[in-house]
C-alpha positions as CSV (number, residue, x, y, z in Angstrom):
1,M,0.0,0.0,0.0
2,K,2.9,2.3,0.8
3,N,4.3,1.8,-2.7
4,V,1.0,2.7,-4.3
5,L,0.9,5.9,-2.2
6,W,4.4,6.9,-3.4
7,F,3.4,6.1,-7.0
8,L,0.3,8.3,-6.8
9,L,2.3,11.1,-5.1
10,G,4.9,10.9,-7.9
11,I,2.2,11.2,-10.6
12,A,0.6,14.1,-8.8
13,T,4.0,15.8,-8.5
14,G,4.7,15.3,-12.2
15,F,1.4,16.8,-13.2
16,A,2.0,19.8,-10.9
17,A,5.5,20.3,-12.3
18,A,4.2,20.1,-15.9
19,H,1.5,22.6,-15.1
20,F,4.0,25.1,-13.7
21,L,6.4,24.4,-16.5
22,N,3.7,25.1,-19.1
23,K,3.1,28.6,-17.6
24,D,6.5,29.7,-18.6
25,P,7.0,30.4,-22.4
26,R,10.3,28.5,-22.5
27,G,8.7,25.7,-20.6
28,A,5.8,25.6,-22.9
29,E,8.3,25.3,-25.8
30,V,10.0,22.4,-24.2
31,L,6.7,20.6,-23.6
32,A,5.7,21.2,-27.2
33,D,9.0,19.7,-28.4
34,I,8.4,16.7,-26.1
35,D,4.9,16.3,-27.5
36,A,6.1,16.5,-31.1
37,R,8.7,13.8,-30.4
38,I,6.0,11.6,-28.8
39,D,3.7,12.1,-31.7
40,E,6.5,11.2,-34.2
41,F,7.3,8.0,-32.1
42,V,3.6,7.0,-32.0
43,D,3.3,7.6,-35.8
44,R,6.3,5.4,-36.5
45,I,5.1,2.6,-34.2
46,G,1.7,2.7,-35.9
47,E,3.3,2.6,-39.4
48,A,5.4,-0.3,-38.4
49,Y,2.4,-2.1,-37.0
50,R,0.4,-1.5,-40.2
51,L,3.3,-2.7,-42.4
52,E,3.7,-5.9,-40.3
53,E,0.0,-6.5,-40.4
54,A,0.0,-6.1,-44.2
55,R,3.0,-8.4,-44.5
56,R,1.3,-11.1,-42.4
57,T,-2.0,-10.8,-44.3
58,S,-0.2,-11.1,-47.6
59,A,1.7,-14.1,-46.3
60,D,-1.5,-15.7,-45.2
61,D,-3.1,-15.2,-48.7
62,A,-0.1,-16.8,-50.5
63,P,-0.5,-20.4,-51.5
64,A,1.5,-23.0,-49.5
65,A,4.5,-24.4,-51.3
């Protein structure tokens, strides 16, 4: 139970820090850069997933040798 409390306290502290960081123009720029990097990462993972899914689908459609 103590670990859960520390975990929740850490999350709350992170949100509070991000809120104060976002108030400063330089901090908002840093957060925007982090958000852009996360979006790029998610897009790449999604693209890789779709390519793998297409590869598996086309392999399933191919006749067995």
